[in-house]
N, C-alpha and C positions, 0 to 999 in steps of 0.2 A: 318948605317945611322939612322938620327932620327927620328921616321914617322911622315907623314905629317898631319896634325889637317884640318877636317873638315870645320874650325868654327875661323871667327879670333880669334888673339890671340893678347893681347897687351900686350907686352914682356918688354925687357931691354928700359934704357934709352939711347943708343949711340946717340950723334949729329955729326952733319955735317963732325965735324974733327976726330972722330972719327969713320966714317961710315964702316959701314960691307958690304960684295960681299950682293950684294941681287939680284932679277930675278921677271921681268913679267914674267908670263905665261899665255898664250892664249887660249881658249877653241879650238881650231883647230890644237895646237900645236906650232904653234910660240913663243921661247921665248926671250926678251932683256934683258940683262947684266948688273947690273950698281950698286949703293950702296944705304947704306941704308938711311932714309930721314925722321925724326922723328922715331916716336920709331922702335923698332926690331920683326920682327914675322911672323904671316901670315893673311893676308887681302884678305876676297874672297866679288866676288864681279862682279857687269854687267861693263865691260871696257868702259868708254866713252868718246869723247871729247867735251872741252871748248874753244871757240874761242877768248876771251877776253884777250886785251891786256891788263889791269888793274883790277883792283878787287877785287882779291885772296883770300879778308878775307870773301867780302861778299859769293864771289861763294863756299868756303869749309863752310859756317854756313847756307846757305839757306840749309832749310829739305827737297827738291826733290831728293835733292842728294845721298839721303840715299838711301845703298845699294850698290852703285854704287862706281867703281876706273875710278878718273879723271885723264885725263893726259888735261894738261894745252897746250896747241900749242905754246902760247909766252913763247920762251925762256929762258925767265931770269925770275927766280920768287923767290920773297921772301926780293926783295930790299928794300923795305918802308917798315919792320916789320909790327907785328900786334898792335894794340891797343882796348882798350873797349869799345870804342864805337862806332864802324863799324860793330859788327857781327851784323848779321842778325837774330837771335837766339840764343840759351840759352847753346847755344855747338856746336861747328864740326858734320858735321853728312856727310860727304862726308867715305867710306868705305875705302877709300885710297887715298894715293897722286903720281904722277908720273908725274915728271918733268924733264928739260934737264939741264939746268946749275941753283942750288939754291943759292943764295947770300952767299958770306960768311961770310959777316956782315948784317944789316942791316943799311939804312942811312935817315932818316926822323928827323924831329922835331917831330911827332907824337909818332911814335914807342914810346912803350914799354918795345917789348919783339921781340925773333926774327923768325919769321913762324915756323923753325922750334925745338925750344925750345916749342912753342906751342903748336906744331902735340908730340910732347912727352909725354905735362904734361895729352893733352888727351887722350893718348896712342893711336894716329893714326898712322899705320903705311906704311911707302912710300919707295919712288927707284928716285934717282939721275942718273944722269949723263948718259941715254937713250936718243937715238935718238926719239925725240918727234914726229916730222914728222914724222918721219920715221913708226911709231906706227899711227899716223889719216889716214894717205894716206890706211895702210893695214885695219883699219877700217872701212871707207871711201868704200873700195871697195870688204867686206867681210860683211858687218855690227857690226853694235855692239855684244857685245859676252862676255860671264862668262869668268872671269880670273880671276888670282889670283899674291899678291905679297908676293914675300918667303924673306927674310933677314933674316941674322944671322944664328945659326941655323936650321932653317926649309928653308934654301939655300943650305944646302946639299946634300939635299931627289937626286934619280935619276930624270934625267927628264920623265921617264914616270910615277913615283909617281906622281908627281907636277901637268902635265897632270890628271892623275888623281882624283886626288883634285877639280881642278874646277870644274870637269864634275859631281864630287858632289855634286856639287852645286847647291843653289835655283837659277832656270832663273828668268830673270824680270817682263816674263809672267802670269801673276796667281797672282800677288805679292799684296798681301793688307800690305800697310804701312799708310794707313793716318791717323788710330787712334794708328800708333804707333810714329810718331815724334807729333801729339799735344796735347796741354795742356792736363793738366787732369781738371783742375777747370777754371772757365767765367773769366774774367776781361775783365775790360773798360778802355782804351783811351779815355781821354775828352780833347776836343778842347781847354780850357784855358789852359794845361798843355804844348799847339806848339803852344801859339805866336796868337791864336783867343781870340778877346777882343768883350766880348759880351755873350750873351748864345745864348748854340748851337741851329745850323738851323734845322738840321733831326738827329735822330737816327736812326744805323743801326748794324742788328745781321751780324756777321762776321762768318762764318765758318772755324776754323782752322783747315788744312786738310794739311796745310803744311806752314804756316801763314811766311810772311818774314815780321822782324820789322816793316822798311817804308810803309808799307802798308795802318795798320794803323794810324800812323804817318800822310799820305798825305790826307788822306779822316781829321782829326782832324786841319791839316790845313786851311782848308775849313769849319770850325764850325761845322763838323760833328760828334757827340759825338759814340763811335763804343764799342761796347760788343762782346767781343771775345768769342764765343762759342767751347767746342770741336766736335771734329770730327762727335762724339757720340752721339749730341745732337737733342734733337727730335724736335716735330712742337709746344709741346709746352713748352716747355723752349725759342722757338725762340719767340711765341705768348708773352710769360711772361714779356721779354724786350719792347712790345712794339711798336715796329719798323715802321718806313716810309720806310723804306727798306730792302732788303736783300740781301748777298752777301756769296761766296764761296771764297776760295783763293787756289794759286798754291795749289801744292802736291806732293808726289812720290807715285809710284806703278799702276796697269794696271787700268785704268777706267772702264776695264768690272768686277774687283771685288768692284764697291763700289754700291753696289744694295741698301744698306741703304742711302747712301746721294742723288742717282737718288730719291728715293722714294719719301724722304724730300724737295726736290726742288718740286716735282709735287704736291707735297698736298702747297707748299708756293706758286704755278704757279695759281695751284684752287684758291687761296684767293686772285689772284689779286694784290700780292705785287711785289713792286717795285725789280728786281733780275738785276746782276752786279756780272761775274764768272769772274772771270783771269785762266787760264792755264787746273788748275786739271779741277777748276768750270766750264770753257768753256767745258771741256770732261763732265763733267754731266749736262750741260744742253743739250749739244746735243742727249744724250741717252736720256735725259727723254722727248724729244721731240719725243726721234723714232728710232735716228737716232742710227749706228753703232759707233763703234769705231776698229782702228785697231796700227799694235808697224811699224813705220820709221823702216827705214833699219838702219840710225846713229844718226836719231832724229836732235834735233834747239838746242846749247848750245852753249851759248858766249854773249857777250852786243853793237853786228853787223851783226843785221840779219836783212835785209829790206824785209817792208808791206807797201802793198799798201791798204789804205782807199777807199775802191771801191765807198761810196758816195758821197767822197770831190775828188776823184781822187791823193793825196797827197800822199805821200811815206812818210813813217816813218820807222828810225831806230832806233831798237829795245831790250832789253835786253828778255832773251827766256831762257828753258831750259825745254823741254820733248822730250821725245821719244815715245810717245803717240799722235794720232792726232783723228778730229771727219771727218769719213764719208760722205760728205753731198751735194748734188748736186752743181755745182759751177755759174751756169746761173740763175740770176734770181731770182723768187719770187715763192717759192714752199710749198705743204700744206704740213707741218708738218705730221711724217706716226703718232702720235696721236693727230689725227683729234681736238681734243676741243681745243687744241691750235693756232689753226689758219694756217697764214701761214708764214714761215720761211726765209731769204735768207743769205746769207754766204756774210758777211760786209765786210772783210779783207782777203787778200790771199797771201803767203808769194812768193814774185819775185822767189827764189831763184829754187821752186820746185812747187810750185799750192797746196800750202798745204794749207788748211783749219786755220785760224787766226782768223777767228772772225763771230759771231751770231748774226743775230735780228732778232727779233720778230714781227712783224709788227701789231697784231692785240693783244695783250699783252707784257704790260711794259718788256720787258726783252731784256736783252743784253747781252753777252762776247766776250771774246779776246782769245787768246792762248798765248798771250805772258805775259810780268809785266811792265806795265805802272807806277809801284814805282821805278823803274830803277835804284835802288842801284848797284851797282855804275854809273849809266848811260847807255843811256844818256836819256834823258827826254822829247824825240817827243811825247811819247805818252801821257805825265803826263793830256791831256782833257779830257780824259775819265773818269777819279773822279768827272770833271766839268760833264759830260754828263749827268749823274750817277745821280749829285745831280737836275739837269733838269729833270730829268724825275721822281724824286721822286715829285718836286715840279708844275709838269705837273699833272700826278697823284694825288696828293693832294689839287691843285688846282678842278680838274673835278668832285672829289670825295665833296665839298664845295658846287660847283654852276653845275648839274649835266649838266645847256642849254651847257657849254663849252666845245664845240667842242675836246675834246682832242685826237690826234695823238700820240701814240707812237715811230712812226718817229724820230727818232733823229734831231734837228732842226742846229747843230754847223756841 
């Protein structure tokens, strides 16, 4: 038998019509057998499940899925093919892809090629023909875990060799991945390129920790010029663009490793620059305020996650992708452990498990949410958060211009 390698191997280009034997192997020894989908070879990572009924192209191109093997709980995948417009980043980021029934051929007027062809072209190893409901139930009961997809010759190894290869791979805890998926050079997204008629209303510095393409677009549509900066940006880099606000994006990895970004955010908060963070940016705000973070058993991934905005009582159906959460008191305002930042409250909670879904600072202009208001491919219940940040920047700017104005950082909406 050929040896099993402990790293991802981008191999042959077998398609769904000529698929080879494949196996999904979990670190606890559970094995699911099917046939190859996409490229053949070996893919190692953390097995997670995503519950979206649509938007698979946006899912696999979301950088937050780096180093993860994504199980799609929806049974039919690939029906609408892929196109060059719907990708959320410059490439596919999932380490491997797991589906039940892969479409034999796409059928959609926007389709430019099949999902299988795209996986092959980008060297993404996948598996089809497995019971994704059973895999999801197993992960829900036992937690997300390291796993491997082995197809073609790699699948011919013994069960022990396959499990050993999985156990030799790196866990998600302790992984520092934002710098890996971030852009190398800064770029600007202009409002005029996205339907805004007139001069920009505000300028923000956005740190790319794994940012999705639609996020700066949502700002630009509202008249905000966005300077997207690398994950390694410094306070000097931020100040160089003369921003009215500061933003940190979603991204992969363990927030406990993001010391550089936490330090940067504290410097920004000390400058009283308005802040908005999503997903990883929420966890970084939590750490900057002095709270801890922890790993969830199986996380929140999909476009149907219910969240309550505790200030309005409204329930939003949200798009999420995270395996870590902030450990903060759920009831009422509390003094931030980093006392200089004043009071903070949990503004949003998950209605499935009471996980912290948002933080709001009461004495400085800063707030964050754990989910994705840009919502590609939907839903759009949380789009108001972009407007909330614009209001926060406007209030802060007005207070700076008119010091006598009673500037409250609490949201009006």
